[in-house]
C-alpha positions in Angstrom: 97.2 78.1 227.9 100.7 77.5 226.6 103.6 77.6 229.1 106.4 79.8 227.9 110.0 78.7 228.4 112.0 80.9 230.7 113.8 83.8 228.9 117.2 82.3 229.9 116.6 79.3 227.8 116.0 81.4 224.7 119.1 83.4 225.5 121.1 80.2 226.0 120.1 79.0 222.5 121.1 82.4 221.0 124.4 82.2 222.8 124.9 78.7 221.4 124.2 80.0 217.9 126.7 82.8 218.4 129.4 80.4 219.5 128.8 78.1 216.5 128.8 81.1 214.2 132.0 82.5 215.6 133.7 79.1 215.3 132.7 78.8 211.6 133.9 82.4 210.9 137.2 81.7 212.6 137.7 78.6 210.5 137.5 80.7 207.3 139.2 83.9 208.6 142.4 82.9 206.8 140.5 83.4 203.5 139.8 87.0 204.3 143.4 88.2 204.3 144.4 90.8 201.7 146.7 88.5 199.7 143.9 86.0 199.0 140.8 86.3 196.8 137.7 85.0 198.5 134.9 83.6 196.3 131.6 85.4 196.2 129.9 82.3 197.6 132.3 82.3 200.6 131.7 86.1 201.1 127.9 85.5 201.0 128.1 82.6 203.4 130.2 84.5 205.9 127.8 87.4 205.7 124.8 85.0 206.4 126.6 83.8 209.5 127.2 87.3 210.7 123.6 88.1 210.1 122.2 85.1 212.0 121.3 87.0 215.2 119.3 89.6 213.4 117.8 87.3 210.7 116.7 84.6 213.2 114.9 85.9 216.2 112.5 83.4 217.6 113.0 80.3 219.7 111.5 78.1 216.9 114.1 79.5 214.5 116.9 78.9 217.0 115.7 75.3 217.3 115.8 74.8 213.5 119.3 76.2 213.4 120.5 74.0 216.2 118.8 70.8 215.0 121.2 67.9 214.6 120.9 64.8 212.4 119.6 62.0 214.7 119.9 59.1 212.3 122.7 57.0 213.8 123.2 55.3 210.4 123.8 58.5 208.6 127.3 59.8 207.7 126.1 63.2 209.1 124.9 61.8 212.5 125.0 64.5 215.2 125.9 67.3 212.8 123.9 70.4 212.4 121.3 70.0 209.6 120.3 73.6 208.7 121.8 74.7 205.3 123.2 77.9 206.8 126.0 75.8 208.4 127.1 74.2 205.1 130.3 75.9 204.1 130.8 76.6 200.4 134.1 75.6 198.8 136.7 78.3 199.3 
């Protein structure tokens, strides 16, 4: 029998994802003003971020999204590794 993690842990991970998502969206909000033209890639990336809570619904998916680079010799050490976090050029 596999022990399930308490529901609050799953909710905590979802909340972490929402905070990270909101931060990424806020970092690119200046591109969404009416006097700027946002690239299609940026529009698609921002939409993917907004869709995270509905597209990723399991704890295993949350873990993949929250996984960080653990190689201390890497230039991306301690950064999120999932491709959804990689911002396209504006």
